[in-house]
C-alpha positions as CSV (number, residue, x, y, z in Angstrom):
1,M,76.5,-22.7,5.6
2,R,75.9,-25.7,3.4
3,M,76.8,-28.3,6.7
4,R,74.5,-27.0,8.6
5,V,71.6,-26.7,6.3
6,T,72.4,-30.2,5.7
7,L,72.2,-31.3,9.5
8,Y,69.0,-30.1,10.3
9,W,67.7,-31.5,7.1
10,L,69.0,-34.8,8.5
11,A,67.7,-34.0,12.3
12,T,64.4,-33.2,11.1
13,A,64.3,-36.2,8.6
14,A,65.3,-38.3,12.1
15,A,62.6,-36.5,14.1
16,F,60.0,-38.1,11.1
17,A,61.4,-41.4,11.1
18,G,61.2,-41.3,15.1
19,G,57.6,-40.2,14.7
20,V,56.6,-42.9,12.4
21,A,58.0,-45.7,15.3
22,L,56.0,-44.3,17.4
23,L,52.6,-44.3,15.7
24,I,54.0,-47.8,14.5
25,L,55.3,-49.1,17.8
26,Y,53.4,-47.1,20.6
27,T,50.4,-45.4,19.9
28,P,47.9,-47.6,20.4
29,R,44.4,-48.0,17.7
30,E,41.5,-45.7,18.4
31,R,38.7,-47.8,19.9
32,T,36.1,-46.7,17.1
33,M,37.9,-45.5,14.2
34,G,41.1,-48.0,14.0
35,V,44.3,-47.2,12.4
36,I,42.8,-44.5,9.9
37,Q,42.4,-42.3,13.2
38,K,46.0,-42.4,13.0
39,V,46.2,-39.2,10.3
40,F,45.2,-37.0,13.0
41,Y,48.7,-36.9,14.7
42,V,50.0,-35.6,11.4
43,H,46.7,-33.6,10.5
44,L,46.7,-31.4,13.6
45,P,50.0,-30.2,13.5
46,S,50.2,-29.8,10.2
47,A,47.0,-27.3,10.7
48,I,47.8,-25.3,13.6
49,C,51.3,-25.0,11.7
50,M,49.2,-23.4,8.9
51,L,47.1,-21.2,10.6
52,L,50.7,-19.7,11.8
53,C,52.0,-19.4,8.6
54,G,48.8,-17.2,7.6
55,L,50.4,-15.1,10.4
56,L,53.3,-14.6,9.6
57,V,52.2,-13.9,6.0
58,F,49.9,-11.2,8.3
59,V,52.6,-9.8,10.3
60,A,55.2,-10.0,6.9
61,S,52.6,-7.9,5.1
62,I,51.9,-5.3,7.9
63,G,55.7,-5.2,7.9
64,Y,56.1,-4.1,4.4
65,L,53.2,-1.5,4.3
66,G,54.9,0.1,7.5
67,S,58.9,0.1,6.7
68,R,58.5,-0.7,2.6
69,R,61.4,-2.6,3.3
70,M,61.4,-5.7,0.6
71,W,62.8,-8.3,2.6
72,W,59.1,-8.4,4.7
73,D,57.7,-9.0,1.1
74,D,59.7,-11.7,1.1
75,L,59.3,-13.3,4.3
76,A,55.3,-12.9,3.3
77,A,56.0,-14.5,0.0
78,A,57.8,-17.7,1.4
79,A,55.0,-18.0,4.5
80,A,51.7,-18.0,1.5
81,R,54.0,-21.2,0.0
82,V,54.5,-23.3,3.0
83,A,51.0,-21.9,4.2
84,I,49.3,-23.6,0.4
85,L,51.6,-27.3,1.2
86,L,50.4,-27.1,4.4
87,G,47.2,-26.3,3.7
88,A,47.0,-29.8,1.0
89,I,48.3,-32.0,3.2
90,V,45.2,-30.8,5.7
91,L,42.6,-31.1,3.1
92,M,44.1,-34.4,1.7
93,T,44.7,-35.9,5.3
94,G,41.5,-34.5,6.6
95,M,39.2,-36.0,3.4
96,L,41.0,-39.7,4.2
97,W,40.3,-39.9,7.5
98,G,36.5,-38.9,7.3
99,H,36.0,-40.8,4.1
100,I,37.0,-43.9,6.4
101,A,36.5,-42.7,9.4
102,W,32.6,-41.8,9.6
103,W,31.7,-40.4,6.6
104,G,30.8,-43.3,4.4
105,R,32.7,-44.9,1.4
106,M,30.7,-43.2,-1.6
107,R,31.4,-39.2,-0.1
108,W,34.8,-37.2,0.4
109,W,33.7,-33.7,1.3
110,Y,31.3,-32.8,3.1
111,F,30.8,-28.9,3.1
112,T,30.9,-27.6,7.2
113,P,32.1,-25.0,9.0
114,K,35.0,-25.9,9.2
115,L,35.8,-27.5,6.1
116,T,34.7,-25.3,3.9
117,F,36.8,-22.5,5.7
118,S,40.3,-24.3,5.8
119,L,40.0,-24.9,1.7
120,L,39.3,-21.2,1.6
121,L,42.4,-20.1,3.6
122,F,44.0,-22.7,1.4
123,L,42.3,-21.2,-1.8
124,L,43.3,-17.8,-0.6
125,Y,46.6,-18.0,-0.1
126,L,47.0,-20.2,-3.7
127,V,45.6,-16.7,-5.3
128,Y,48.1,-15.0,-2.8
129,V,51.3,-16.8,-5.2
130,M,49.3,-16.8,-8.8
131,I,48.3,-13.3,-8.4
132,R,52.3,-12.0,-7.8
133,P,53.9,-12.7,-11.4
134,A,50.8,-10.8,-12.6
135,V,52.2,-7.5,-11.5
136,E,55.4,-6.6,-13.0
137,S,56.9,-3.8,-10.6
138,P,58.6,-5.1,-7.7
139,Q,57.3,-2.3,-5.5
140,R,53.4,-2.4,-6.9
141,R,53.3,-6.4,-6.2
142,A,54.7,-6.0,-3.0
143,V,52.0,-3.4,-2.1
144,V,49.6,-5.6,-3.6
145,A,50.7,-8.9,-1.4
146,A,50.9,-7.1,1.3
147,V,47.4,-5.4,1.5
148,Y,46.0,-8.9,0.3
149,G,47.9,-10.6,3.3
150,V,46.4,-8.1,5.1
151,I,42.5,-9.5,3.9
152,A,44.1,-12.7,3.6
153,F,44.3,-13.2,7.0
154,L,40.7,-12.9,8.3
155,D,40.1,-16.5,7.4
156,V,42.7,-17.5,9.9
157,P,40.2,-16.6,13.4
158,L,37.3,-18.2,11.6
159,V,39.4,-21.3,10.3
160,W,40.2,-21.5,14.5
161,L,36.7,-20.5,15.6
162,S,35.0,-22.9,13.6
163,A,37.1,-26.1,14.9
164,R,36.5,-24.5,18.2
165,L,32.8,-23.3,18.7
166,I,30.7,-24.7,15.8
167,P,29.1,-27.9,16.2
168,D,30.5,-30.4,13.3
169,P,27.3,-33.3,13.7
170,L,30.2,-35.0,10.5
171,H,32.7,-35.4,13.7
172,P,32.4,-37.8,16.4
173,V,32.6,-36.4,19.9
174,N,35.9,-36.2,21.1
175,E,36.1,-38.7,24.1
176,G,40.0,-37.5,25.5
177,M,43.3,-39.5,24.7
178,A,45.1,-41.9,26.0
179,A,48.3,-40.4,27.5
180,P,50.4,-42.1,24.9
181,M,48.0,-40.8,21.9
182,K,48.9,-37.4,24.4
183,M,52.7,-37.6,23.6
184,T,52.5,-39.1,19.8
185,L,50.8,-36.2,19.7
186,L,53.0,-33.7,20.8
187,Y,55.7,-35.9,19.7
188,W,54.8,-34.7,15.7
189,F,54.9,-31.1,16.5
190,V,58.4,-31.4,16.5
191,P,59.1,-32.7,12.8
192,V,56.2,-30.7,11.5
193,G,57.5,-27.6,13.0
194,L,61.2,-28.4,11.8
195,M,60.0,-28.7,8.4
196,V,57.8,-25.6,7.9
197,A,60.8,-23.7,9.7
198,G,62.9,-24.5,7.3
199,L,61.0,-25.0,4.1
200,I,60.1,-21.1,5.2
201,V,63.7,-20.0,5.8
202,A,64.7,-21.8,2.4
203,R,62.7,-19.7,0.5
204,F,62.8,-16.7,2.1
205,R,66.4,-16.8,0.9
206,L,65.5,-18.1,-1.9
207,N,63.2,-15.0,-2.6
208,R,66.3,-12.6,-1.1
209,A,68.3,-13.9,-3.5
210,V,66.2,-13.8,-6.5
211,R,65.5,-9.7,-5.7
212,E,68.8,-9.0,-5.2
213,R,70.0,-10.8,-8.5
214,A,67.2,-8.7,-10.8
215,D,68.0,-5.7,-8.6
216,A,71.8,-6.2,-9.6
217,L,70.7,-6.7,-13.1
218,A,68.4,-3.3,-13.6
219,G,71.7,-1.3,-11.6
220,S,74.0,-3.4,-14.7
221,A,71.4,-2.5,-17.6
222,G,70.5,1.2,-16.0
223,G,74.9,2.0,-15.7
224,D,74.6,0.7,-19.7
225,A,72.6,3.5,-20.2
């Protein structure tokens, strides 16, 4: 088991190394924005995976509310933590990209619909993780988190729709991508996807182990009593 996990993360690291090599050696510079545009190849896969993590939190929350099986709660909690990490990557790469490419060197943020909904999504899942320890009962915690996870998901389609349908005057018009750019973008979904899947599985297993240990300790204490 440990060997498979090690091999998995070695393969993920190799995929990231390949992506960096593509950015340096193969992918051309964008004509107007220059080298900073290459942040996009990390930014977009991270954003898509963040939305998918939000969807997974939603599905797992519905699963718990429908079945009351605690492993659904463990899965939702794992996906929410990874969503926070991806949200931080999306916000930081987006701010850096916009700051250098077209906002001007005196601005790091604009409250456009897309940026605002993305920030809100990041904060929603940050609060999700913060409120869990505040509820002492595991069953009540799972219910509260599941209801919150369902409500928080409402921002996921808003992020997607704001990016696709609402014009953003601060972003340049997309004039299309050259074939090497498209290939690099598609490739970067591989290492980011591997990282996300690995982190969710690792956190899910940790959540399960912690819960099983807590249940065993509670059972032992009850037996002693």
